[in-house]
DRENKEBA-509907 format. One line per 3 residues: number of its first residue (from 0); for each residue y, z, x of C-alpha. Coordinates in steps of 0.5 Angstrom, whole numbers. Each point is the difference from the previous one (the first is absolute). Layout:
NUM) Y Z X; ...
//
This chain:
0) 78 -51 -80; -6 4 -1; -1 8 -2
3) -4 4 5; 0 6 -3; 4 5 -5
6) 0 7 0; -1 5 -5; 1 7 -2
9) 0 6 -5; 5 -2 -6; 4 5 -2
12) -2 2 -7; 9 0 -2; 6 -3 3
15) 6 0 -1; 3 -5 -5; 3 -6 2
18) -4 0 7; -3 -6 -1; 6 -4 -3
21) 3 -5 5; 7 -1 -2; 2 7 3
24) 1 -1 6; 3 6 1; -7 4 0
27) -3 1 8; -6 -3 -1; -6 -1 6
30) 2 -3 7; -5 -3 5; 2 -3 7
33) -6 -2 6; 2 1 7; -2 -4 6
36) -6 4 2; -2 -1 -8; 1 6 -2
39) 1 0 -7; 6 6 -3; 0 1 -8
42) 3 5 -4; -2 3 -7; 5 5 -5
45) -7 3 0; -6 3 4; -5 -6 0
48) -6 6 -3; 6 2 -5; -3 -1 -7
51) 4 5 -3; 8 -2 2; 1 8 4
54) 2 -5 7; 6 -4 -3; 5 -1 5
57) -1 -5 7; -6 -1 4; -1 -4 6
60) -7 -3 2; -4 -3 6; -5 -5 1
63) -4 -4 3; 0 -8 -2; -7 0 1
66) -1 7 -2; 4 1 -7; -5 5 -3
69) 2 4 6; 7 3 -2; 4 5 4
72) 6 4 -3; 6 0 5; 4 4 -5
75) 3 2 -6; 7 0 -3; 3 4 -6
78) 4 -7 -3; -3 -7 1; -1 -4 6
81) 5 -6 -1; -1 -3 9; -5 0 4
84) 1 -4 6; -4 -1 8; 2 -1 5
87) -1 -6 5; -6 3 3; -4 3 -6
90) 1 8 3; 5 2 -4; 1 0 -8
93) 7 2 -4; -1 3 -6; 7 1 -4
96) 1 2 -8; 5 -1 -5; 3 7 2
99) 2 -3 7; -6 4 5; -1 -5 6
102) -6 2 3; -4 -3 7; -7 1 0
105) -5 -2 5; -7 2 2; -3 5 4
108) -5 -2 5; -1 -6 -4; -3 2 -5
111) 2 -3 -6; -2 6 -4; 5 5 4
114) 8 -1 0; 5 3 3; 9 0 -2
117) 3 -3 5; 7 1 -3; 3 0 -6
120) 7 -2 -3; 3 2 -7; 6 -4 -4
123) 1 5 -6; -1 -4 -6; -1 -6 1
126) -4 -5 -1; -3 -3 6; -3 -7 -2
129) -2 -3 6; -1 1 7; -2 -3 7
132) -2 2 8; 5 -2 5; -2 -6 4
135) -3 1 6; 1 -6 4; -6 -3 1
138) -2 -7 -4; -5 -5 1; 1 -7 -2
141) -5 -6 -1; 3 -6 3; -2 -7 -2
144) -7 -2 6; -5 -3 0; -6 4 -2
147) -2 0 8; 5 2 3; 1 6 3
150) 1 6 -4; 5 2 4; 4 -6 -2
153) -2 0 -8; 2 7 0; 6 3 3
156) 4 6 0; 7 1 -3; 4 6 3
159) 5 1 -6; 4 4 0; -1 8 -3
162) 3 2 -6; 2 6 4; 1 1 7
165) -1 5 4; 2 2 8; -3 -7 3
168) 0 -3 -6; -7 3 -1; -1 0 -8
171) 1 7 -4; -4 1 -6; 3 0 -7
174) 0 -2 -6; 6 -3 -7; 0 1 -6
177) 4 -1 -6; 2 4 -6; 0 -2 -8
180) 7 1 1; 1 -5 6; 1 6 6
183) -4 -3 5; -2 5 6; -3 0 7
186) -5 6 3; -2 1 6; -5 6 3
189) 2 6 2; -1 7 3; -3 4 -5
192) -4 -5 -6; 8 -1 -1; 3 -8 0
195) 6 -2 2; 4 -3 -6; 5 -6 -1
198) 3 -2 -6; 4 -5 -3; 1 -5 -8
201) -2 -6 -1; 6 -1 -3; 7 5 -1
204) -2 1 -6; -7 2 -3; -5 -5 -3
207) -7 1 -4; -4 -3 5; -6 -2 -3
210) -5 -3 5; 2 -1 7; -4 -3 6
213) 2 0 8; -2 -4 6; 1 0 7
216) 4 -6 3; 3 -1 7; 0 7 1
219) 4 2 -7; -3 2 -6; 2 -5 -6
222) 0 4 -8; -1 -3 -6; 2 3 -6
225) 0 -1 -7; 5 3 -4; 4 -1 -6
228) 7 -3 1; 6 3 -4; -4 5 -3
231) -4 -1 -6; 2 -6 -3; 0 -4 6
234) -4 -5 3; -6 3 5; 1 -3 8
237) -4 2 7; 5 3 4; -1 0 8
240) 2 2 6; -1 0 7; -2 8 2
243) 1 2 9; -2 6 2; 2 2 6
246) -2 7 4; 6 5 1; 0 8 0
249) -3 3 -3; -2 -4 -6; 0 -8 0
252) 6 -4 -3; -2 -6 -6; 6 -5 0
255) -1 -5 -7; 2 -8 1; 1 -3 -7
258) -4 -7 -1; 1 -4 -7; -2 3 -6
261) -5 -4 -4; 2 0 -7; -6 -1 -5
264) 2 -5 -6; 2 3 -7; -6 -1 -4
267) -5 3 5; -3 7 -1; 0 6 4
270) -4 -2 7; -5 5 1; -2 -2 7
273) 2 -4 7; -3 0 6; 2 -3 6
276) -5 -7 2; -1 4 6; 0 7 4
279) 4 -3 7; 5 -6 1; 2 -2 -8
282) 4 -4 -4; -4 0 -7; 0 4 -6
285) -5 0 -5; 3 4 -7; -6 1 -6
288) 3 1 -7; 0 -5 -6; -2 -5 6
291) -1 0 7; 5 -2 5; 1 -2 7
294) 7 0 3; 1 -3 8; 5 3 3
297) 5 -6 4; 6 -3 4; 4 -3 -4
300) 7 -4 3; 5 -1 -4; 5 -6 0
303) 7 3 1; 6 -4 2; 3 -1 7
306) 6 5 -1; -5 6 -2; -5 -1 6
309) 0 5 5; 3 -2 7; 5 -5 2
312) 1 -5 -4; 2 -8 1; 5 -2 3
315) 1 7 4; 2 0 7; -3 7 2
318) -6 -2 5; -7 -2 -3; 4 -2 -6
321) -4 -2 -7; -3 1 -5; -7 3 1
324) -5 -3 -4; -1 3 -7; -7 3 0
327) 2 4 5; 6 3 -3; -2 2 -7
330) -8 1 -1; -2 6 -5; -6 3 -2
333) -2 -3 -8; -7 2 -4; -3 -7 -3
336) -6 1 -5; -5 -5 3; -6 2 -6
339) -1 4 -6; -7 2 -2; -1 1 -8
342) -3 6 -2; -7 -2 -4; -3 4 -5
345) 6 1 -3; 0 7 4; 6 2 4
348) 0 2 7; -2 6 4; 0 0 8
351) -1 -6 3; -2 0 8; 0 -6 5
354) -4 -1 7; 3 4 5; 1 -3 7
357) 0 -9 0; -8 0 4; -3 1 -7
360) 0 -5 -6; 7 -1 -4; -3 4 -5
363) 4 4 -6; -4 4 -5; 4 2 -7
366) -3 6 -4; 1 1 -8; -3 6 -4
369) -6 -4 -1; -2 -5 6; 2 -2 7
372) 3 -8 1; 0 -2 8; 5 -5 1
375) 2 -5 5; 7 1 4; 0 -7 3
378) -4 -5 -5; 4 4 -6; -6 1 -4
381) -6 4 -3; -5 1 3; -5 5 -4
384) 1 6 -6; -6 5 1; 0 6 -6
387) 1 7 2; -5 4 -3; 1 7 0
390) -6 2 -4; -8 -1 0; -4 0 5
393) -3 7 1; 6 4 -3; -3 -2 -7
396) -5 6 1; 6 4 3; 4 -2 -7
399) -7 1 -4; 0 7 4; 5 3 -1
402) 3 4 -6; 8 0 -4; 2 7 0
405) 1 5 -6; 7 -1 1; 4 -5 2
408) 5 0 7; 4 -5 -1; 0 -4 -7
411) -5 -2 -5; -2 -7 4; -7 1 5
414) 0 -4 7; -4 -6 2; -2 -4 5
417) 3 -5 -3; 7 2 -2; 1 0 8
420) 5 -6 2; 1 -2 8; 6 4 3
423) -1 -2 7; -2 -6 4; 0 -1 8
426) -2 -5 5; -4 3 6; 3 -1 7
429) -4 -7 2; 0 -3 -7; -7 1 0
432) -1 4 -8; 6 2 -4; -1 7 -3
435) 2 3 -8; 1 6 -2; 1 2 -7
438) 2 6 -5; -5 4 1; 0 -1 7
441) -6 -4 0; -1 -5 6; -1 -7 0
444) -1 -6 6; -1 -6 0; -2 -6 5
447) 5 -5 1; -1 -7 3; 0 -1 7
450) 5 -4 0; -2 -3 -7; -6 -2 -4
453) -5 -5 1; 2 -1 6; -4 -3 6
456) -5 4 4; 3 -1 6; 7 1 -1
459) -2 6 -4; -3 2 7; 6 -2 4
462) 4 5 -5; -4 5 0; -1 1 8
465) 7 -1 1; 2 6 -3; -5 3 2
468) 3 -2 8; 7 3 -3; -4 7 -2
471) -3 0 6; 7 -1 4; 4 4 -5
474) -4 6 -1; -1 -1 -7; -7 1 -4
477) -2 -6 -3; -6 3 -4; 3 -4 -6
480) 0 -6 3; -8 1 1; 0 3 -7
483) 4 -7 -3; -6 -4 4; -6 4 -2
486) 1 -1 -7; 0 -8 2; -6 -6 -4
489) 0 -3 8; -5 6 2; -1 -2 8
492) 9 1 1; 0 6 3; -5 -2 5
495) 4 -6 2; 7 4 0; -5 5 5
498) -2 -7 4; 8 -2 1; 3 6 1
501) -7 0 5; 2 -5 4; 7 1 -1
504) 1 6 3; -4 -3 6; 5 -5 1
507) 6 4 2; 3 3 6; -4 5 4
510) 6 5 -1; 0 -1 -7; -8 2 0
513) 2 6 2; 5 2 -3; -3 -1 -7
516) -7 1 2; -1 6 -5; 3 -4 -5
519) -4 -5 -1; -6 4 2; 2 4 -6
522) 2 -6 -5; -8 -3 1; -2 7 -1
525) 3 -1 -6; -2 -7 -2; -7 1 1
528) -1 6 -4; 2 -5 -6; -6 -5 2
531) -7 3 -3; -3 -3 7; 4 2 5
534) -1 8 -1; -3 -1 6; 6 -2 4
537) 3 6 -4; -3 5 4; -1 -4 7
540) 8 -1 -1; 1 8 -1; -3 1 6
543) 3 -4 3; 7 4 -1; -4 6 1
546) -2 -2 7; 7 -3 2; 2 8 -3
549) -4 4 4; 0 -4 7; 9 1 -1
552) -2 8 0; -5 -1 6; 5 -4 4
555) 4 5 -1; -3 6 2; -3 -3 6
558) 7 -2 3; -1 -1 7; 6 1 3
561) 0 7 1; -8 0 2; -3 0 9
564) -5 -5 -3; 3 -4 -4; -4 -7 2
567) -5 0 -4; 5 2 -6; 5 -6 2
570) -6 -4 0; -2 2 -7; 7 0 -3
573) 1 -7 4; 1 -5 -6; 3 -7 4
576) -6 1 5; -4 -7 1; -5 4 3
579) -1 4 -6; -7 -1 -2; -1 2 8
582) 3 6 -1; -3 3 -5; -7 -2 2
585) 1 3 7; 3 7 -4; -6 0 -5
588) -4 1 6; 3 6 3; -1 5 -5
591) 5 5 3; 5 -5 2; 5 3 -6
594) 0 8 0; 5 1 -5; -5 4 -6
597) 6 5 0; 6 -5 -2; -6 -3 -4
600) -2 6 -4; 4 0 -7; -2 -8 -1
603) -7 1 0; 0 -1 -7; 3 -7 0
606) -4 -2 7; -7 1 -4; 3 -4 -6
609) 1 -5 5; -6 0 2; -3 0 -7
612) 4 -5 -1; -3 -4 7; -7 2 -3
615) 1 -3 -7; 2 -7 4; -6 0 4
618) -5 1 -7; 5 -5 -3; -2 -5 5
621) -8 0 0; 0 2 -8; 3 -7 0
624) -4 -4 5; -5 4 -3; 0 -3 -7
627) 2 -7 2; 8 1 -3; 4 -4 0
630) 8 3 3; 5 -3 -5; 5 -3 4
633) 7 4 -3; -6 6 0; 4 4 6
636) -6 5 5; 1 5 5; -5 -3 4
639) 2 -7 0; 8 2 3; 0 0 6
642) 6 5 1; -2 5 -5; -8 0 4
645) 5 2 6; 3 5 -3; -5 4 -2
648) -4 -2 6; 7 4 2; -1 6 -4
651) -7 1 2; 3 1 6; 5 5 -2
654) -5 3 -5; -6 1 7; 6 3 4
657) 2 6 -7; -8 2 0; -2 -4 -5
660) -7 -4 0; 2 -8 1; -5 -2 6
663) -5 -4 -5; 6 -4 -3; 3 -2 7
666) -6 -5 2; 0 -4 -6; 7 -1 -1
669) 1 -4 7; -5 -3 -2; 3 -2 -6
672) 6 -1 4; -3 -5 5; -1 -7 -2
675) -6 -1 4; -4 5 -4; -7 -2 -2
678) 1 1 -8; -7 3 -1; 1 5 5
681) 5 2 -3; -1 1 -7; -7 3 3
684) 4 6 2; 4 0 -6; -5 1 -4
687) -3 5 4; 6 3 0; -1 1 -8
690) -6 4 2; 2 5 5; 7 1 -2
693) 1 5 -7; 8 -1 1; 4 -1 -7
696) 1 -8 -3; 7 -2 0; 2 -3 -8
699) 7 -1 -1; -1 -4 -7; 0 7 -4
702) 1 0 -7; 6 -1 -4; 3 0 -7
705) 6 -4 -1; 3 -7 -4; -2 -5 7
708) -6 2 1; -5 -5 0; -4 3 -6
711) -1 -6 -4; 5 3 -7; 5 -5 -3
714) 6 1 -2; 3 3 -4; -2 7 2
717) 3 5 -6; 0 8 5; 2 6 -1
720) 5 5 3; -4 5 5; -8 -3 -3
723) -3 -3 5; -3 -8 -2; -8 1 2
726) 0 -7 -1; 5 -2 6; -4 4 5
729) -3 -4 5; -5 2 5; -2 -5 5
732) -8 1 2; 0 1 8; -5 -4 4
735) -7 3 3; 3 0 6; 5 6 -3
738) -4 4 -3; -2 6 3; -2 7 -2
741) 7 2 4; 4 -4 -3; 8 3 -1
744) 2 2 -6; 4 -6 -4; 4 4 -3
747) 8 0 1; 7 -1 -2; 3 -6 -3
750) 3 -4 6; 3 -6 -1
//
């Protein structure tokens, strides 16, 4: 476990007394969570740029895992934020407070800095401690197969039962919450921004719940809550229930079924955190307190006398008489403690987290006020421990520049980075990184071993490739896995992953390749962005993505069905013709074969972009031949891809029909597509284009500033909120063929 980066902020000059006391479990401290898109959401008691303590309350921020200094506020509340939760697709964010207010937000136009509230609900006077969104009924599992087996056999989709079914069995949106008094509530969106609410109690008598965890299992919600049985003098226990949500008019209905209760030993102190080992279909529970224990729910058969067995007894004259097997009669659910870890360092636990899916390594993370401990759930061993440094780095200058106020606002003890302690820990969806947040709302990101430390390179490549293939099929963001592989001692592991992933995808059936082509293309771009020697491939793969999007728009604009001269259009749009090259040669020889200037005029900019890409590809061919550059086997070039060359030819024909000057490109592109064209004649024609054509050159590997860029800086990184680190800026130098006076602007929004 290695620290990747640690955030710093301008600290408050004075803080409330006992805010940093680890023994006060009633204080609401900052919390954090990571979505399946690797977007971090975290809470802060004050605004991040506040140093005077004038904004005490609850503030929710989001940031990308790759650019944590760019934090954007989602909302601010008057009371502390006690629960944060992402939905399964990473699109909606639930925010709950200590006074029972629940709000669900989503991005506006997919922008990270603009959020809108979808619906709200209120549970007056209730301190909400945990929340979860309903399951959408879509679940992917990895089956134990040989690595060379098709992905469709290794990764299978299970049609799980959604938490709430609508008309026709379609999954409905909604969320479930549990409060500190044992109230369980469900809410579903309704008109007017208010939610339909249904509630039930964990027990007829209210309990004081200190921690809770919710997981999905077979279309129901499994809820575990920590409370004290028998009043304040009783033993600590974990009560478990199974909640089934059904649709009714107008609000949903909730039904609770009790499960066995875990009674902790009398000498155990108060548990501070519980978490299910996985988010779906799990039966193991982690309980953190003075020790970290793992409990498993199993079925156990109880042998009783045959007189008490179900069914007819032995000797009965009724048909089918005879006792039933004992195991079929009395099976009950029981909790069994499987392992207990002592907390190292003499400190009590603060929070615990576990891997979310069965695909990731079986890790568990235990957070203490000053350290993180990585544990193995299968071998029951401590793997490593890392101290969490909440001060130092760039924050020394920040602390030195601040002067104490004339009058203390909350006491006489000034705050400092060293007094902050860890308050929450969370693991990413694919298990690549673990995120911790301290009481000053400073984020600390750690890399997790994949799947364990000192693993041989072939096995590490195999495991990482499986995770990337799972991300392609499931739609999850794989940045956490890529970041975990970036800092590896094995420098060529990314290139080996790229090669193995490409070979694996090309072995898949044609239908699979067609359906997941764009996801695979985006993953190749993401991998090449991390390799310093593959920045040219980043540019050309991005160009291929642009060509595909442009051709989709042109195909919709032409629409040959409703035109009298539809034969040339149908020939141009036919992707399955065996004589495609002859068809393109015929259309290239007849300038007036396609006359669609009016319908293609709105696409003139993207068609011009396609022409510029074709010109740059031809110049790249001439440049490499002129300078005797050897093409790397894993590098990608548009001119070396036959399908991409045919796509550029089609777009050039469409551009000519739309009134763009593309005639000069048609002849060299046709020569490039012909397998028997003399190489030297093609090179000379491409070189003549560089002097005759003054069009813009295309270079898509743009400058960027992010953690995963190949900038060469060693870990850990100490960053500050709101300050873009110049040391992480990476500016790939474009080659000679991509440099010209009319190069496009390199300024663009951050898109990942």
